[in-house]
C-alpha positions as CSV (number, residue, x, y, z in Angstrom):
1,M,189.1,116.9,-26.8
2,T,190.1,114.8,-23.8
3,A,192.7,112.1,-24.0
4,T,191.7,108.7,-22.9
5,T,194.0,106.6,-20.8
6,G,194.2,102.9,-20.3
7,A,194.0,103.1,-16.5
8,K,191.1,101.0,-14.9
9,P,188.7,102.7,-12.6
10,L,189.3,102.1,-8.8
11,V,187.0,99.5,-7.3
12,N,186.4,99.2,-3.6
13,A,187.0,95.5,-2.8
14,Y,185.2,95.7,0.5
15,A,181.9,97.0,-1.0
16,S,181.8,95.0,-4.2
17,G,178.5,93.2,-3.3
18,R,175.8,93.2,-0.7
19,L,173.1,90.7,0.3
20,A,169.6,91.9,-0.1
21,K,167.7,92.4,3.2
22,P,165.4,89.4,2.7
23,V,168.2,87.0,2.2
24,P,169.3,86.5,5.8
25,W,165.7,86.1,7.0
26,A,165.1,83.6,4.2
27,L,168.2,81.6,5.2
28,L,167.1,81.7,8.8
29,G,163.7,80.4,7.9
30,A,165.1,77.7,5.7
31,T,167.5,76.4,8.3
32,L,164.9,76.4,11.0
33,L,162.5,74.6,8.7
34,V,165.0,72.0,7.8
35,S,165.9,71.4,11.4
36,A,162.3,71.2,12.5
37,V,161.5,68.7,9.7
38,S,164.5,66.6,10.6
39,F,163.4,66.3,14.2
40,V,159.9,65.5,13.0
41,F,161.2,62.5,11.0
42,I,163.3,61.4,14.0
43,W,160.2,61.6,16.2
44,M,158.1,59.7,13.6
45,A,160.8,57.0,13.5
46,E,160.9,56.7,17.3
47,P,157.4,57.8,18.6
48,E,158.3,57.0,22.2
49,T,160.8,59.9,22.3
50,E,159.5,63.4,22.9
51,Y,159.8,66.1,20.2
52,N,162.7,68.4,21.3
53,I,161.8,71.9,20.2
54,A,164.8,73.4,22.0
55,A,167.3,71.2,20.1
56,A,165.5,71.9,16.8
57,V,165.8,75.7,17.4
58,F,169.5,75.4,18.4
59,L,170.5,73.3,15.4
60,G,168.6,75.6,13.1
61,V,170.5,78.7,14.4
62,V,173.8,76.8,14.1
63,G,173.0,75.9,10.5
64,Y,172.0,79.5,9.8
65,A,175.4,80.7,11.1
66,A,177.2,78.4,8.7
67,A,174.9,79.2,5.8
68,I,175.1,83.0,6.2
69,Y,178.9,82.9,6.4
70,V,179.2,80.9,3.2
71,V,176.7,83.0,1.3
72,S,178.1,86.3,2.5
73,R,181.7,85.3,1.7
74,L,180.7,84.5,-1.8
75,V,178.8,87.7,-2.4
76,E,180.2,90.3,-0.1
77,G,183.7,89.2,0.7
78,P,185.6,87.8,3.8
79,R,185.3,90.8,6.1
80,P,181.5,91.3,5.8
81,A,181.1,87.5,6.1
82,M,183.1,87.4,9.3
83,N,181.0,90.4,10.7
84,R,177.8,88.5,9.9
85,L,179.2,85.3,11.5
86,I,180.2,87.1,14.7
87,T,176.8,88.8,14.9
88,T,175.1,85.4,14.4
89,L,177.2,83.8,17.2
90,V,176.3,86.6,19.6
91,V,172.6,86.1,18.8
92,L,173.2,82.3,19.2
93,T,174.4,82.8,22.8
94,F,171.1,84.7,23.4
95,V,169.1,81.9,21.9
96,I,171.0,79.4,24.1
97,A,170.0,81.4,27.1
98,L,166.4,81.4,26.0
99,L,166.3,77.7,25.1
100,P,165.5,76.5,28.7
101,L,162.6,79.0,28.9
102,I,161.3,78.0,25.5
103,S,161.5,74.3,26.4
104,L,159.8,74.9,29.7
105,M,157.0,77.0,28.3
106,F,156.4,74.5,25.5
107,T,156.3,71.5,27.9
108,V,154.0,73.3,30.5
109,I,151.6,74.5,27.8
110,V,151.3,71.2,26.0
111,N,150.8,69.2,29.2
112,G,148.7,71.8,31.0
113,L,146.1,72.6,28.3
114,P,144.1,69.4,28.6
115,R,142.9,70.4,32.1
116,F,142.9,74.1,31.6
117,D,139.1,74.2,31.6
118,A,136.2,75.8,33.5
119,T,136.0,72.8,36.0
120,F,139.6,73.4,37.0
121,F,138.9,77.0,37.9
122,T,135.6,76.4,39.7
123,W,136.0,73.2,41.6
124,S,138.2,72.3,44.6
125,M,139.6,68.9,45.4
126,R,137.2,68.2,48.3
127,N,136.0,64.5,48.1
128,V,137.8,64.0,44.8
129,V,140.0,60.9,44.5
130,G,140.2,60.3,40.8
131,E,139.3,62.3,37.7
132,G,137.8,65.8,37.9
133,G,138.3,68.3,40.6
134,G,140.0,71.6,40.3
135,A,142.3,74.2,42.0
136,I,140.1,77.0,43.0
137,H,141.0,76.5,46.6
138,A,144.7,76.7,45.7
139,I,144.2,79.8,43.5
140,I,142.4,81.6,46.3
141,G,145.0,80.7,48.8
142,T,147.9,81.8,46.6
143,L,146.3,85.2,45.9
144,L,145.4,85.8,49.6
145,M,148.7,84.8,51.0
146,T,150.8,86.5,48.3
147,G,148.7,89.6,48.5
148,T,149.0,89.8,52.3
149,A,152.7,89.2,52.1
150,A,153.0,92.1,49.6
151,L,150.9,94.4,51.9
152,I,153.4,93.6,54.7
153,S,156.7,93.6,52.8
154,I,156.2,96.5,50.4
155,P,155.8,99.3,53.0
156,V,158.6,97.8,55.2
157,G,161.0,97.3,52.3
158,L,160.3,100.7,50.8
159,L,160.7,102.6,54.0
160,T,163.9,100.7,54.8
161,S,165.3,101.6,51.4
162,I,164.3,105.3,51.9
163,Y,166.1,105.3,55.2
164,L,169.3,103.8,53.8
165,V,169.4,106.2,50.8
166,E,168.2,109.4,52.3
167,Y,168.9,109.3,56.1
168,G,171.0,106.3,57.0
169,R,174.6,107.0,58.1
170,G,176.9,105.2,60.4
171,P,176.8,101.8,62.1
172,L,173.0,101.4,62.1
173,A,172.8,101.8,58.3
174,R,175.7,99.4,57.8
175,A,174.1,96.9,60.2
176,I,170.8,97.1,58.3
177,T,172.5,96.6,55.0
178,F,174.4,93.6,56.3
179,F,171.2,91.9,57.6
180,V,169.4,92.6,54.4
181,D,172.2,90.9,52.5
182,V,172.0,87.9,54.9
183,M,168.2,87.7,54.5
184,T,168.5,87.7,50.7
185,G,170.4,84.4,50.8
186,I,168.5,82.5,53.5
187,P,166.8,79.3,52.2
188,S,163.0,79.6,51.9
189,I,162.4,76.6,54.2
190,V,164.0,78.7,57.0
191,A,161.4,81.4,56.5
192,G,158.7,78.7,56.8
193,L,160.2,77.3,60.0
194,F,160.4,80.9,61.4
195,A,156.7,81.5,60.7
196,Y,155.7,78.1,62.1
197,A,157.7,78.6,65.2
198,L,156.3,82.1,65.7
199,F,152.7,81.0,65.5
200,T,153.4,77.9,67.6
201,L,154.5,80.2,70.4
202,I,151.2,82.1,70.1
203,F,148.6,79.3,69.3
204,G,150.4,76.1,70.4
205,P,152.1,73.3,68.5
206,G,150.8,71.9,65.3
207,V,149.0,75.1,64.1
208,R,148.8,75.8,60.4
209,L,147.4,79.1,59.2
210,G,147.3,81.1,56.0
211,I,148.6,84.2,57.8
212,A,151.7,82.1,58.8
213,G,152.3,81.4,55.1
214,A,151.9,85.1,54.3
215,I,154.5,86.0,57.1
216,A,156.9,83.4,55.6
217,L,156.5,84.9,52.1
218,A,156.9,88.4,53.6
219,V,160.2,87.4,55.1
220,L,161.4,86.4,51.7
221,M,160.0,89.5,50.0
222,V,161.4,92.2,52.2
223,P,165.1,91.9,51.2
224,V,164.3,91.8,47.5
225,V,162.1,94.9,47.8
226,V,164.8,96.7,49.9
227,R,167.5,96.0,47.4
228,S,165.6,96.9,44.3
229,S,164.0,100.0,45.8
230,E,167.4,101.2,47.1
231,E,169.0,100.9,43.7
232,M,166.1,102.8,42.1
233,L,166.3,105.6,44.7
234,R,170.0,106.0,44.2
235,L,169.5,106.6,40.5
236,V,167.5,109.8,41.1
237,P,169.8,112.7,40.3
238,N,170.9,114.7,43.3
239,E,170.2,117.9,41.3
240,L,166.5,117.3,41.7
241,R,166.9,117.0,45.5
242,E,169.1,120.1,45.6
243,A,166.6,122.1,43.5
244,S,163.8,121.1,45.9
245,Y,165.9,122.1,49.0
246,A,166.8,125.4,47.3
247,L,163.1,126.2,47.1
248,G,162.7,125.6,50.8
249,V,161.0,122.2,50.6
250,P,161.7,120.0,53.7
251,K,163.5,116.7,53.2
252,W,160.5,114.5,53.9
253,L,158.4,116.3,51.4
254,T,161.2,116.2,48.8
255,V,161.3,112.4,49.2
256,L,157.5,112.2,48.9
257,K,157.0,114.5,46.0
258,I,160.3,114.4,44.0
259,V,162.3,111.2,44.8
260,L,159.5,108.6,45.0
261,P,157.6,109.8,41.8
262,T,160.8,109.9,39.8
263,S,161.8,106.3,40.8
264,M,158.3,104.9,41.0
265,A,158.6,103.0,37.7
266,G,161.7,101.2,38.8
267,I,160.3,100.5,42.3
268,T,157.2,99.0,40.7
269,T,159.3,96.7,38.6
270,G,161.3,95.6,41.6
271,V,158.1,94.9,43.6
272,M,156.8,92.7,40.8
273,L,160.1,90.8,40.7
274,A,159.7,90.3,44.5
275,V,156.2,89.0,44.1
276,A,157.3,86.7,41.2
277,R,160.1,85.5,43.5
278,V,157.8,84.3,46.3
279,I,154.6,83.3,44.5
280,G,156.1,80.0,43.4
281,E,157.5,79.0,46.8
282,T,156.5,75.6,48.1
283,A,158.5,74.6,51.1
284,P,157.6,77.6,53.4
285,L,153.9,77.3,52.6
286,L,153.9,73.5,53.1
287,V,155.4,74.1,56.6
288,A,153.5,77.2,57.7
289,A,150.2,77.0,55.9
290,G,149.8,73.2,55.5
291,F,147.7,71.3,53.0
292,T,143.9,71.2,52.5
293,T,141.4,70.3,49.8
294,N,138.8,72.9,50.9
295,V,138.3,76.5,50.0
296,N,139.4,78.8,52.8
297,W,138.9,82.5,52.6
298,N,140.1,83.3,56.2
299,L,143.8,83.7,56.7
300,F,143.4,83.3,60.4
301,D,141.2,80.1,60.4
302,G,142.7,76.8,59.6
303,R,145.0,75.5,56.8
304,M,145.2,77.1,53.4
305,Q,146.3,75.6,50.1
306,S,148.5,77.3,47.5
307,L,149.2,76.5,43.9
308,P,152.8,75.4,44.4
309,V,151.7,73.1,47.2
310,F,148.8,71.9,45.0
311,V,151.2,71.0,42.2
312,Y,153.6,69.3,44.5
313,S,150.9,67.2,46.2
314,S,149.3,66.3,42.9
315,Y,152.6,64.9,41.7
316,V,153.6,63.2,44.9
317,S,150.2,61.8,45.9
318,Q,148.8,60.6,42.6
319,G,146.0,58.5,44.1
320,T,143.9,56.0,42.2
321,N,144.3,57.8,38.9
322,A,147.8,58.9,38.2
323,A,147.1,60.4,34.8
324,A,144.4,62.7,36.2
325,S,146.6,63.8,39.1
326,L,149.5,64.6,36.7
327,D,147.1,66.6,34.4
328,R,146.0,68.6,37.4
329,A,149.7,69.2,38.4
330,W,150.5,70.5,34.9
331,A,147.4,72.7,34.8
332,G,148.4,74.2,38.2
333,A,151.9,75.0,36.9
334,L,150.4,76.6,33.8
335,T,148.0,78.7,36.0
336,L,150.9,79.8,38.1
337,I,152.8,81.0,35.1
338,V,149.8,82.9,33.8
339,I,149.3,84.6,37.2
340,V,153.0,85.7,37.2
341,M,152.7,87.0,33.6
342,L,149.5,89.0,34.5
343,L,151.2,90.5,37.5
344,N,154.2,91.5,35.4
345,L,151.9,93.1,32.8
346,I,150.0,95.0,35.6
347,G,153.4,96.1,37.0
348,R,154.5,97.4,33.6
349,L,151.2,99.3,33.2
350,V,151.6,100.8,36.6
351,A,155.2,101.7,35.9
352,R,154.2,103.5,32.7
353,V,151.5,105.4,34.4
354,F,153.8,106.6,37.2
355,A,156.8,107.1,35.1
356,P,158.1,110.8,35.2
357,K,156.8,112.8,32.3
358,V,159.4,114.5,30.1
359,G,158.9,117.4,27.7
360,R,156.1,120.0,27.8
């Protein structure tokens, strides 16, 4: 027979209780709902004010931080409550960083959808002064000039980065690196003026050509491609190069068969970032390619319109029907965002296809 003692069993004060997994999500949903409803009432009371979705999300997350701390302190204790609070604050900083993007996307989608129709993608602005019209001429110009700029800048930037990583030593490599850094920070209007001056020397003053706009975009793309490709090439382990050299493979073939395929996924991502960097440029295209309301398929014949210039001109020159012009501007901005999104999706697919295969 065992003797019983009056000692109480030990209890871990730091694990006395724990919130169920659905509770934090329920609190988050409740605070976001309360914040959204509160802003709805404010908007109904003052219809002239615009509904601020970014502020609603921000206040909802702040309310969640306070609610989860109080509930966790009552159930789990002070230390788990503080841990949840700090985690929530870290997430809140991430939400704050996303709020401008959320607000931007919401505004562009709401204002751009009314003219996001078949007419917008099949008509140009030729002889259109009021309602109607479309941006097919600007879409074609954007794709042609950006695609040509990519064809020019990607080989130049990639070969430059290969030289800097694999071959470049001494003053020449340092000079190239210095000028690439300088080109990275030049204003976009300078690239437009450079392209305009170049083609003025060839064809005479006042010339505006689509190829000039493509050259201006290529000047902006090259340093981005060089920098991103250079970093990706430096991430390739030297052991792979040394193994290739040990098998008697020459250096150029090692770069072609080992280094480039290994870093192709990162290089593709960098190229997509460079394309997204220049596809929304307005100033260089306005200077070099000019403005037109006609569809132009020839980069070497006459002016060529682009989507950024189309949005700018629709906003600045609103014509006889300001509402219709603004609707076209918002639809053009939404189209530009969709094109950038599609290009990034294509880049991710290409990066996944060319990513080095691991395992057997």
